[in-house]
C-alpha positions in Angstrom: -9.3 -11.6 27.8 -9.2 -9.7 24.5 -6.5 -11.5 21.9 -4.6 -10.7 19.2 -4.1 -13.5 16.6 -1.6 -13.9 13.8 -2.0 -17.0 11.2 2.0 -17.8 9.7 2.7 -20.1 7.3 5.9 -21.9 8.6 8.7 -24.4 7.9 10.7 -25.8 9.9 13.4 -28.8 11.0 11.3 -30.0 13.9 7.8 -30.8 14.2 5.1 -27.8 13.5 3.9 -27.9 16.8 7.9 -27.7 18.4 8.1 -24.4 16.2 4.6 -23.2 17.3 5.9 -23.4 20.4 9.4 -22.1 20.3 7.9 -18.8 18.6 5.0 -18.3 21.0 7.6 -18.4 23.6 10.3 -16.1 22.3 8.1 -13.6 20.9 5.9 -13.6 24.4 7.3 -14.2 28.0 9.8 -17.2 27.1 13.4 -17.1 26.3 15.9 -20.4 25.2 15.5 -22.1 28.3 12.2 -21.5 31.4 13.6 -18.9 34.1 12.6 -18.8 37.0 10.5 -16.0 37.3 8.2 -17.4 34.5 5.8 -19.1 36.5 2.9 -21.2 35.4 0.8 -17.9 36.4 3.0 -15.4 34.6 2.5 -18.0 31.9 -1.1 -17.8 31.6 -1.4 -13.9 31.7 1.4 -13.0 29.7 2.2 -16.1 27.3 1.5 -16.5 23.7 -0.8 -19.6 22.6 -0.9 -21.7 19.8 -4.2 -21.8 19.0 -3.6 -24.3 15.5 -1.2 -26.3 13.7 -1.9 -27.8 10.3 0.7 -29.6 8.1 0.9 -28.9 4.8 3.2 -30.7 2.9 6.8 -32.2 4.1 9.9 -31.1 2.0 13.7 -32.5 2.0 15.6 -29.4 1.4 14.9 -26.1 3.5 13.5 -23.2 1.1 16.3 -20.8 3.6 19.6 -21.4 5.2 18.6 -23.2 8.2 21.8 -24.5 10.2 19.7 -26.7 12.2 20.1 -30.0 9.8 17.6 -32.6 8.8 16.0 -34.8 6.4 12.4 -33.6 6.9 11.3 -30.2 7.2 7.6 -29.7 7.9 5.6 -26.8 6.6 2.4 -25.6 7.1 0.1 -23.3 8.7 0.0 -21.9 12.3 -2.1 -19.6 14.0 -0.8 -17.9 17.6 -2.6 -15.4 19.9 -1.2 -13.0 22.9 -3.0 -10.7 25.4 -3.3 -7.6 24.1 -2.9 -6.7 27.5 1.1 -7.5 26.7 1.2 -4.7 23.7 -1.6 -2.4 24.0 -3.1 -1.3 20.9 -0.1 -0.2 20.1 1.0 -0.7 16.4 4.9 -0.3 16.7 4.7 -2.9 19.6 2.0 -4.7 17.6 4.8 -5.7 14.9 7.8 -5.9 17.4 5.6 -8.8 18.9 4.2 -10.6 15.6 7.0 -9.7 13.0 9.9 -9.5 15.2 12.9 -12.0 15.8 10.7 -15.3 14.9 12.3 -14.8 11.5 15.5 -15.5 12.3 15.0 -18.2 15.0 17.2 -21.4 13.9 14.2 -24.0 14.2 12.6 -21.6 11.5 13.6 -22.3 7.7 10.7 -20.4 6.1 8.7 -18.0 7.5 5.6 -15.8 6.5 3.2 -13.4 8.7 0.0 -14.6 6.1 -2.9 -12.1 8.6 -3.9 -10.7 11.7 -7.1 -10.7 13.7 -7.2 -7.0 16.1 -9.6 -6.1 18.3 -11.7 -2.9 18.2 -9.4 -1.4 20.5 -7.0 -0.7 17.9 -9.7 1.2 16.4 -10.0 3.3 19.2 -6.3 4.0 20.1 -5.2 4.7 15.8 -6.6 7.2 13.5 -6.8 5.7 10.5 -7.9 7.2 7.2 -9.4 10.3 7.2 -10.1 11.1 4.0 -9.9 7.8 2.4 -11.7 6.8 -1.3 -14.8 9.2 -0.6 -13.1 12.0 0.5 -10.8 11.8 -1.9 -13.2 11.9 -5.1 -14.6 14.8 -3.3 -10.9 17.1 -3.3 -10.9 15.9 -6.8 -14.3 17.2 -7.6 -15.9 14.0 -8.7 -18.6 11.9 -8.0 -17.6 8.6 -8.6 -14.7 7.4 -9.7 -12.0 5.9 -10.8 -9.9 8.6 -10.6 -7.0 8.8 -13.5 -3.4 9.9 -12.5 0.1 9.9 -13.5 3.4 10.6 -11.8 6.1 13.4 -12.9 8.3 11.7 -15.0 11.6 11.8 -15.8 11.5 10.9 -11.8 14.2 13.6 -11.0 15.9 15.7 -13.1 13.2 18.0 -13.6 13.5 21.9 -12.0 10.0 23.1 -10.2 9.2 25.3 -13.3 9.8 22.5 -15.5 7.6 20.5 -12.8 5.3 22.9 -13.1 5.4 23.1 -17.3 4.2 19.2 -16.7 1.6 20.0 -14.6 -0.3 22.6 -16.4 -0.2 20.1 -19.4 -1.6 17.3 -17.8 -4.2 19.6 -15.9 -5.6 20.7 -19.3 -5.4 17.5 -20.6 -8.5 16.5 -17.8 -5.7 14.3 -15.2 -7.3 14.2 -11.6 -4.3 13.2 -9.5 -1.0 14.1 -10.0 1.9 12.3 -7.7 5.8 13.0 -7.5 8.0 10.0 -7.5 9.0 8.9 -4.5 13.0 9.5 -5.3 11.9 13.2 -5.6 11.6 14.2 -2.0 13.1 17.7 -1.1 17.0 17.4 -2.9 18.6 20.6 -3.5 17.9 20.1 -7.2 14.6 20.5 -7.0 13.7 21.6 -3.3 9.8 21.1 -2.2 9.3 25.2 -1.3 10.2 25.9 -5.1 8.5 22.9 -6.6 5.1 23.3 -4.5 5.2 27.5 -5.3 5.8 26.4 -9.0 3.1 23.6 -9.0 0.2 24.9 -7.3 0.7 28.4 -9.0 -0.2 26.4 -12.3 -2.8 24.4 -10.5 -4.6 26.7 -8.3 -4.8 29.2 -12.2 -6.7 25.9 -13.2 -8.5 25.8 -10.5 -9.9 28.8 -10.8 -10.8 28.6 -14.8 -11.9 25.5 -14.5 -13.7 24.9 -10.9 -11.6 21.7 -10.1 -8.5 21.6 -8.7 -5.9 18.7 -9.7 -5.0 16.8 -7.1 -1.0 17.0 -6.5 0.6 14.3 -4.4 3.8 16.2 -3.0 6.6 13.8 -1.5 7.2 14.9 1.4 9.4 11.8 3.2 11.9 12.8 5.6 12.3 13.6 9.2 9.3 14.3 11.5 10.1 18.3 11.6 10.3 17.9 8.0 7.3 16.5 6.9 5.0 18.7 9.6 6.8 21.7 7.8 6.0 20.3 4.3 2.7 18.8 5.2 1.9 23.1 6.0 3.8 24.1 3.3 1.6 22.4 0.8 -1.5 23.3 2.8 -0.9 26.6 2.8 -0.4 26.9 -0.9 -4.2 25.5 -1.8 -2.9 22.1 -2.2 -4.9 18.7 -1.4 -2.6 16.0 -0.8 0.9 15.0 0.3 2.5 12.4 -0.2 5.3 10.0 1.9 6.9 6.6 0.8 5.9 4.3 4.2 9.2 2.4 4.9 11.3 4.9 4.8 9.3 7.2 7.5 7.9 4.4 10.1 4.8 3.4 11.9 6.0 5.9 14.2 6.4 8.5 11.3 2.9 8.1 9.5 1.1 7.9 13.2 2.8 11.6 14.0 2.1 13.0 9.8 -1.8 11.6 10.3 -2.6 13.1 13.5 -0.9 16.2 12.3 -2.0 16.0 8.8 -4.9 18.2 7.0 -4.5 16.5 4.0 -5.4 13.2 2.5 -2.3 11.4 2.5 -0.8 8.9 -0.4 1.2 6.1 1.1 3.6 4.8 -1.5 5.2 1.1 -0.5 8.6 1.8 -1.9 10.6 -1.1 -0.6 7.7 -3.5 -1.0 9.1 -6.0 -2.5 11.6 -6.7 0.5 8.8 -7.8 2.8 6.5 -9.6 -0.4 8.4 -10.8 -2.6 9.2 -14.3 -1.5 7.4 -17.1 -1.0 9.1 -18.2 2.2 10.0 -15.1 4.3 8.2 -11.7 4.9 4.7 -10.0 5.3 1.5 -11.1 3.2 0.2 -7.4 1.7 -3.0 -8.7 3.7 -1.4 -8.4 6.9 0.6 -5.5 6.4 -1.8 -3.3 5.1 -4.2 -3.4 7.6 -1.2 -2.1 10.1 -0.9 1.1 8.0 -4.7 1.7 7.6 -4.7 2.3 11.2 -2.0 4.4 11.1 -3.9 6.4 8.9 -2.6 5.7 4.9 -5.9 7.5 3.0 -4.1 6.0 -0.2 -2.2 2.7 -0.5 -0.5 1.1 -3.7 -1.3 -2.3 -4.7 0.6 -2.5 -8.1 -1.0 -2.6 -11.4 -2.5 -5.9 -13.6 0.1 -7.0 -15.7 2.7 -4.7 -14.5 6.1 -4.5 -14.7 7.5 -5.8 -11.8 7.2 -9.7 -10.1 4.0 -9.6 -8.8 1.1 -12.1 -10.7 -2.3 -10.5 -11.5 -4.1 -13.0 -9.1 -2.0 -10.9 -6.0 -2.6 -7.6 -7.0 -6.4 -8.5 -7.0 -6.3 -10.1 -3.7 -4.4 -6.8 -2.1 -7.0 -4.6 -3.7 -9.7 -6.1 -2.2 -8.1 -6.2 1.2 -7.4 -2.7 1.3 -11.0 -2.3 0.5 -11.7 -4.5 3.1 -14.0 -3.3 6.5 -11.0 -3.5 8.9 -12.9 -4.8 11.6 -16.3 -6.8 12.0 -17.8 -4.7 14.7 -16.3 -1.3 14.3 -15.0 1.5 11.9 -14.2 0.2 8.5 -11.2 2.6 8.0 -11.1 1.6 4.2 -8.4 3.5 1.9 -8.0 3.8 -2.0 -6.5 1.4 -3.9 -3.5 3.1 -6.1 -3.0 1.0 -9.4 0.6 1.7 -10.7 3.3 0.1 -12.4 2.7 0.0 -16.2 -0.5 1.1 -16.6 -2.5 2.1 -20.2 -6.2 1.8 -20.8 -6.2 -1.8 -22.1 -6.1 -2.8 -18.3 -8.7 -0.5 -16.4 -12.0 -2.7 -17.5 -9.7 -5.8 -15.8 -8.4 -3.4 -13.0 -11.7 -2.1 -12.2 -13.1 -6.1 -12.1 -10.0 -6.8 -9.8 -11.1 -4.3 -7.3 -14.6 -4.7 -7.1 -15.5 -1.0 -7.5 -14.8 1.8 -9.1 -13.5 3.5 -6.0 -10.1 3.7 -7.0 -6.7 5.6 -8.4 -5.1 3.8 -11.3 -2.1 6.4 -12.3 -0.4 5.8 -15.2 2.6 7.1 -16.3 3.9 6.1 -19.7 0.2 5.4 -20.6 -0.6 8.7 -20.4 2.4 10.7 -21.8 3.3 8.8 -24.1 0.0 8.6 -25.7 0.3 9.4 -29.5 -2.4 12.1 -29.0 -0.3 13.9 -26.4 -0.9 14.0 -22.5 -5.2 15.1 -23.0 -5.3 11.4 -25.7 -3.9 9.0 -22.9 -6.1 10.5 -20.0 -9.3 10.7 -22.4 -8.3 6.9 -23.3 -8.2 5.9 -19.9 -11.7 7.7 -19.1 -13.1 5.5 -22.3 -11.5 2.2 -21.1 -13.4 2.9 -18.2 -16.8 3.8 -19.7 -16.4 0.8 -21.8 -15.8 -1.5 -18.5 -19.2 0.3 -17.1 -21.5 -0.3 -20.6 -19.7 -3.6 -20.6 -18.4 -3.2 -24.3 -15.5 -5.0 -25.6 -12.5 -2.4 -26.0 -11.9 -2.9 -29.5 -15.5 -2.3 -29.8 -15.9 0.8 -27.7 -12.7 2.1 -29.8 -14.2 2.0 -33.3 -15.8 5.1 -31.7 -13.5 6.8 -29.6 -10.3 8.2 -31.2 -8.4 8.0 -27.8 -8.8 4.4 -26.7 -8.2 3.6 -30.4 -5.0 5.5 -30.2 -4.0 3.3 -26.8 -4.9 0.1 -28.6 -2.6 1.2 -31.4 0.7 2.2 -29.3 -0.1 -0.2 -26.2 -1.8 -3.1 -27.6 1.8 -5.3 -28.4 2.8 -4.9 -24.6 -0.1 -6.4 -22.6 -0.1 -10.7 -22.3 
């Protein structure tokens, strides 16, 4: 029987073997009591199985508010498995099974989904990325990475014309990729139709002059009809990318968009902290990103090194490696392109490339490019020079002696990087 596995870190006021059995029952054939219809045969065919239980530590107090009192809270790792026949290779129903009602069980005082083991049937049933890193590089006119990108800033408040003026400046500065901020979609102050028209006018003109088209990820987040309309608007204007906020459109929205889309999908993880920040409840990025890759995300945000948020560099590195890891041992890799962002400058570039283990990444720097003392062109050049220094194994301070843009970045941003 083909099975799905899920690994959890769990804490409980009852023994781990007991809470594992409670979760397995709640998330498969059982409820709070044994019902007449829940026969031994049915449990054997459809019930979840506790595959392993490992006790790591015992605590005196619960990590999360817990209705059950105890002087002993066991914390450790469990692995559960389910027959794929109960849910099929459906991503929304997979999520309901492995990350549904279990987080609020009375026997749980801490719970994180750590990883998923999925059979190849999910590869056959779900579309996966259409472009990934290779297709994105091709559309950007680059033989190799890293791709250098930025975000439209101010996030909101610019008119379509002002947005296009900034895009023109960025394109002339040599940028590869520009994205809308997640806050700017199709509001009345800057309608998507007007923004696409104005921005693609300057992007297409730049491509006619230079032979290389800047990739702009237009934020089309909305309901399904709005996203299909937005995608077609971008495509028909000559655009090469669309962007959505994953948590805002949901898995069903991503799947439907991917099956409609003829362009790379830049998947923004706005809201990720809700799932990933706490060590005591939520979903690890390792598990979470597998689902969104299957759903069709071509680019996945992984935060950035020395970022402005709470995530550690170790976590960012693990996330970037996870996005590039093959999704199946025996089947399509379905790799996505890691997107580094959040307070990035030329100073983080060498460590970023080392963390990713590849140059097929997208590094988005807002202030690190637009706020460079040499202007946008200097900001883009500083990022490229940092990547060149990393490729040659030369420290940035040494490379900067003969590279003015990098020297400017070191002077401007050196004091803010730990």
